[in-house]
C-alpha positions as CSV (number, residue, x, y, z in Angstrom):
1,X,-95.0,-190.9,-47.9
2,X,-92.8,-188.2,-46.5
3,X,-92.2,-190.2,-43.3
4,X,-91.2,-193.2,-45.3
5,X,-88.7,-191.2,-47.4
6,X,-87.4,-189.6,-44.2
7,X,-87.0,-193.1,-42.6
8,X,-85.1,-194.5,-45.6
9,X,-82.9,-191.4,-45.8
10,X,-81.9,-191.7,-42.1
11,X,-81.3,-195.4,-42.6
12,X,-79.1,-194.7,-45.6
13,X,-77.2,-192.0,-43.7
14,X,-76.6,-194.4,-40.8
15,X,-75.4,-197.1,-43.1
16,X,-73.1,-194.7,-44.9
17,X,-71.6,-193.4,-41.7
18,X,-71.1,-197.0,-40.5
19,X,-69.4,-198.0,-43.8
20,X,-67.0,-195.0,-43.5
21,X,-66.1,-195.9,-39.9
22,X,-65.5,-199.6,-40.9
23,X,-63.4,-198.5,-43.8
24,X,-61.3,-196.2,-41.6
25,X,-61.0,-199.0,-39.0
26,X,-59.6,-201.4,-41.7
27,X,-57.0,-199.0,-43.0
28,X,-53.4,-200.4,-43.1
29,X,-51.9,-200.2,-39.6
30,X,-55.2,-200.3,-37.8
31,X,-54.5,-203.6,-36.2
32,X,-51.1,-202.5,-34.8
33,X,-51.0,-202.7,-31.0
34,X,-48.6,-199.7,-31.0
35,X,-51.4,-197.2,-31.6
36,X,-53.2,-195.5,-28.7
37,X,-57.0,-196.2,-28.8
38,X,-59.0,-193.0,-29.3
39,X,-61.3,-192.0,-26.4
40,X,-64.5,-192.9,-28.3
41,X,-63.1,-196.4,-28.9
42,X,-62.3,-196.9,-25.2
43,X,-65.8,-195.7,-24.1
44,X,-67.5,-197.8,-26.8
45,X,-65.5,-200.9,-25.7
46,X,-66.4,-200.4,-22.0
47,X,-70.1,-199.8,-23.0
48,X,-70.1,-203.0,-25.1
49,X,-68.4,-205.0,-22.3
50,X,-71.0,-203.7,-19.8
51,X,-73.9,-204.7,-22.2
52,X,-72.2,-208.2,-22.6
53,X,-72.2,-208.8,-18.9
54,X,-75.1,-211.0,-17.9
55,X,-77.6,-208.9,-15.9
56,X,-77.6,-211.1,-12.8
57,X,-73.8,-210.4,-12.4
58,X,-74.5,-206.6,-12.5
59,X,-76.8,-207.0,-9.5
60,X,-74.3,-209.0,-7.4
61,X,-72.7,-207.7,-4.3
62,X,-69.4,-209.1,-3.0
63,X,-70.2,-212.1,-0.8
64,X,-66.7,-211.8,0.8
65,X,-66.7,-209.5,3.8
66,X,-63.8,-207.2,4.6
67,X,-61.3,-208.2,7.2
68,X,-57.5,-207.4,7.3
69,X,-56.8,-211.1,6.8
70,X,-59.1,-211.4,3.7
71,X,-57.6,-208.1,2.3
72,X,-54.1,-209.6,2.8
73,X,-55.1,-212.7,0.9
74,X,-56.5,-210.6,-2.0
75,X,-53.3,-208.5,-2.0
76,X,-51.0,-211.5,-2.1
77,X,-53.1,-213.1,-4.9
78,X,-53.1,-209.9,-6.9
79,X,-49.3,-209.6,-6.5
80,X,-48.8,-213.2,-7.7
81,X,-51.4,-213.2,-10.6
82,X,-52.2,-209.6,-11.7
83,X,-49.3,-207.3,-10.9
84,X,-47.2,-208.4,-13.9
85,X,-49.5,-206.4,-16.1
86,X,-51.4,-204.2,-13.6
87,X,-48.5,-203.3,-11.2
88,X,-48.7,-203.7,-7.4
89,X,-50.4,-200.3,-7.1
90,X,-52.9,-201.1,-9.9
91,X,-51.6,-198.3,-12.1
92,X,-50.8,-200.5,-15.1
93,X,-47.4,-199.0,-15.3
94,X,-45.3,-202.1,-16.0
95,X,-43.1,-203.4,-18.7
96,X,-46.0,-205.1,-20.4
97,X,-49.0,-203.0,-19.4
98,X,-48.7,-200.1,-21.9
99,X,-47.9,-202.4,-24.8
100,X,-51.3,-204.1,-24.9
101,X,-54.1,-202.8,-27.1
102,X,-56.0,-201.4,-25.4
103,X,-53.3,-200.6,-22.7
104,X,-53.9,-202.2,-19.3
105,X,-56.2,-199.8,-17.4
106,X,-55.4,-198.0,-14.2
107,X,-57.6,-199.9,-11.7
108,X,-57.8,-196.9,-9.4
109,X,-59.7,-194.5,-11.7
110,X,-63.4,-193.8,-11.4
111,X,-64.2,-195.7,-14.6
112,X,-63.1,-198.9,-12.9
113,X,-64.0,-198.2,-9.3
114,X,-67.7,-197.4,-10.3
115,X,-68.2,-200.8,-11.9
116,X,-70.5,-203.0,-10.0
117,X,-68.9,-205.7,-7.8
118,X,-70.4,-208.4,-10.0
119,X,-69.1,-206.8,-13.2
120,X,-65.6,-206.7,-11.8
121,X,-65.9,-210.3,-10.8
122,X,-67.2,-211.3,-14.2
123,X,-64.2,-209.7,-15.9
124,X,-61.8,-211.4,-13.5
125,X,-63.5,-214.8,-13.8
126,X,-64.2,-214.9,-17.5
127,X,-61.6,-212.5,-18.9
128,X,-62.2,-210.3,-22.0
129,X,-61.8,-211.5,-25.5
130,X,-59.5,-209.7,-28.0
131,X,-57.6,-208.1,-25.1
132,X,-54.8,-209.3,-22.9
133,X,-57.2,-210.0,-20.0
134,X,-57.2,-213.8,-19.3
135,X,-60.0,-215.7,-17.6
136,X,-58.6,-216.4,-14.1
137,X,-61.7,-218.1,-12.7
138,X,-61.5,-221.8,-11.8
139,X,-64.6,-224.0,-11.6
140,X,-68.1,-222.5,-11.3
141,X,-68.5,-218.7,-10.5
142,X,-70.3,-219.5,-7.2
143,X,-67.2,-221.4,-6.0
144,X,-64.7,-218.7,-7.1
145,X,-64.0,-216.8,-3.9
146,X,-60.4,-216.0,-4.9
147,X,-61.8,-213.6,-7.6
148,X,-64.2,-212.0,-5.1
149,X,-61.2,-211.4,-2.8
150,X,-59.5,-209.7,-5.8
151,X,-62.6,-207.5,-6.2
152,X,-62.2,-206.5,-2.5
153,X,-58.6,-205.6,-3.1
154,X,-59.3,-203.6,-6.3
155,X,-61.7,-201.5,-4.2
156,X,-58.8,-200.8,-1.8
157,X,-56.3,-199.8,-4.5
158,X,-57.1,-196.0,-4.4
159,X,-56.0,-196.1,-0.7
160,X,-53.1,-198.6,-0.9
161,X,-50.1,-197.7,1.3
162,X,-46.4,-197.7,0.4
163,X,-46.0,-200.4,3.0
164,X,-48.5,-202.7,1.4
165,X,-46.9,-202.1,-2.0
166,X,-43.4,-203.0,-0.6
167,X,-44.8,-206.1,1.1
168,X,-46.3,-207.3,-2.2
169,X,-42.9,-207.5,-3.9
170,X,-42.1,-210.7,-2.2
171,X,-45.2,-212.3,-3.8
172,X,-44.4,-211.1,-7.4
173,X,-43.4,-213.8,-9.9
174,X,-39.6,-213.9,-10.5
175,X,-37.9,-213.8,-13.9
176,X,-35.5,-216.6,-14.8
177,X,-32.6,-214.2,-14.0
178,X,-34.0,-213.4,-10.6
179,X,-34.6,-217.1,-9.8
180,X,-31.0,-217.9,-10.7
181,X,-29.8,-215.0,-8.5
182,X,-32.0,-216.2,-5.6
183,X,-30.9,-219.8,-6.0
184,X,-27.2,-218.7,-6.0
185,X,-27.8,-216.5,-2.9
186,X,-29.5,-219.4,-1.1
187,X,-26.6,-221.7,-1.9
188,X,-24.1,-219.1,-0.8
189,X,-25.9,-218.5,2.5
190,X,-26.2,-222.3,3.1
191,X,-22.4,-222.5,3.0
192,X,-21.7,-223.8,-0.5
193,X,-18.6,-222.6,-2.2
194,X,-20.2,-220.3,-4.7
195,X,-19.7,-216.6,-5.4
196,X,-22.5,-214.3,-4.1
197,X,-24.8,-213.2,-7.0
198,X,-24.2,-209.9,-8.6
199,X,-27.1,-207.4,-8.4
200,X,-28.0,-205.5,-11.5
201,X,-29.8,-202.1,-11.3
């Protein structure tokens, strides 16, 4: 009898705590993206994402082998597809990165670098719901070698060099203003009678 009462008391306590947490979560302003997620929420989200990753992905190793050429392909792909949010160095310090909820993570930190190869691949290929992370994978996972090359490059981010970061800039997507400046410069250099574009800093 005592055990049964104890069980129901613990169950009631857990339900009460859960109800309080849900109520706090639903307070006005809770869904604002301007807030900074508390540490417990970040850890809980990462834990849930880990649990949601199919177990066979967690056991996968990167089938793409390292070579300077493969690393360069991953670097260029990252600069073109990922750097708008993650920055060329993986820090997440971009115009958009800090404004997401949760903010774009620093890909160089241990929390990311200790993820299994297959888990990183899964995030890239399938994306993460309710965040700004899109699903980049095309076709079936077993055919998506571009995402595996990105995994290889992400592993390299803690050791990326200033020269590599500088080289990546030519692969970053251009804004409309930058495209117009580039087009005007190309026309000027080809001999058309146009004024050279102004550079804004």
